[in-house]
C-alpha positions in Angstrom: -84.4 42.7 -43.2 -82.6 39.3 -43.1 -80.7 40.1 -46.3 -79.5 43.5 -45.1 -75.8 44.0 -44.4 -76.4 46.3 -41.5 -79.1 44.6 -39.3 -78.1 45.7 -35.8 -80.0 48.6 -34.3 -79.0 51.2 -31.7 -81.4 53.7 -30.1 -80.5 56.8 -28.3 -82.6 59.3 -26.3 -81.7 63.0 -26.4 -83.1 66.2 -24.9 -84.5 68.8 -27.3 -81.3 70.8 -27.0 -79.1 67.8 -27.6 -81.1 66.8 -30.6 -80.6 70.3 -32.1 -76.9 70.1 -31.6 -76.8 66.6 -33.1 -78.7 67.7 -36.2 -76.4 70.8 -36.6 -73.3 68.6 -36.4 -74.9 66.1 -38.8 -75.5 68.8 -41.3 -71.9 70.1 -40.9 -70.6 66.6 -41.6 -72.7 66.5 -44.8 -74.7 63.5 -43.6 -78.2 63.1 -44.8 -79.2 60.4 -42.3 -78.6 59.8 -38.6 -77.3 56.3 -39.5 -74.7 57.7 -41.9 -73.6 60.3 -39.4 -73.2 57.8 -36.6 -71.3 55.4 -38.8 -69.0 58.2 -39.9 -68.3 59.3 -36.3 -67.8 55.7 -35.0 -65.9 54.2 -37.9 -63.9 57.0 -39.4 -62.8 59.1 -36.4 -59.8 58.4 -34.2 -60.2 58.4 -30.5 -57.3 59.8 -28.5 -56.6 59.0 -24.9 -54.5 61.8 -23.3 -52.4 61.2 -20.2 -52.9 64.5 -18.3 -50.2 63.7 -15.7 -47.6 65.6 -17.8 -49.9 68.6 -17.9 -50.5 68.4 -14.1 -46.7 68.4 -13.5 -46.3 71.3 -15.9 -49.0 73.2 -14.1 -47.2 72.6 -10.8 -43.9 73.7 -12.2 -45.4 76.8 -13.7 -47.2 77.6 -10.4 -44.0 77.1 -8.5 -42.1 79.4 -10.8 -44.6 82.2 -10.8 -44.8 82.1 -7.0 -41.0 82.4 -6.9 -41.0 85.3 -9.3 -43.6 87.1 -7.2 -41.5 86.6 -4.1 -38.3 87.8 -5.8 -40.2 90.8 -7.2 -41.6 91.7 -3.8 -38.2 91.4 -2.1 -36.5 93.4 -4.9 -39.2 96.1 -4.7 -38.7 96.3 -0.9 -34.9 96.2 -0.7 -33.9 97.3 -4.2 -31.6 94.3 -4.3 -31.8 91.1 -6.3 -29.4 88.2 -5.6 -27.6 86.1 -8.1 -28.7 82.8 -6.5 -32.3 83.9 -6.9 -31.8 84.4 -10.6 -30.0 81.1 -10.9 -32.8 79.3 -9.1 -35.4 80.9 -11.5 -33.3 79.9 -14.5 -33.3 76.3 -13.3 -37.1 76.3 -12.9 -37.5 77.8 -16.4 -35.2 75.0 -17.8 -37.4 72.4 -16.0 -40.5 74.0 -17.6 -38.9 74.1 -21.0 -37.9 70.4 -20.8 -41.5 69.4 -19.8 -43.0 71.5 -22.6 -40.6 69.8 -25.1 -41.4 66.4 -23.8 -45.2 67.0 -24.2 -44.6 68.5 -27.6 -42.6 65.4 -28.7 -45.3 63.0 -27.4 -48.0 64.9 -29.2 -46.0 65.1 -32.4 -45.3 61.3 -32.2 -49.0 60.6 -31.7 -49.9 62.8 -34.6 -47.4 61.0 -36.9 -48.8 57.6 -35.7 -52.3 58.6 -36.5 -51.5 60.0 -39.9 -49.6 56.8 -40.9 -46.2 58.5 -41.3 
């Protein structure tokens, strides 16, 4: 064993169900041994860390916009009148949502380009 290139050992314990999932994924990856599969997962796969703050902000903006739409719809159904300032306020909220979505899209696109080496 002293002349082997890979001489460090790792042991894991799994439940029966976890082992079945592990073996299925190992077969899907066309790996014949557990060692090969683990090396493939650890050495060849990228790990991405995603900052979810942008998504939380987007969720808040979306929730706020939908609440306002519901309030406008309720008032319009009750009175039969919709005010120009309500429509303008909704347009501003939709613009905020659009900017947030474009920002997230741009960040994800840049990360994708970085990981592909472009």
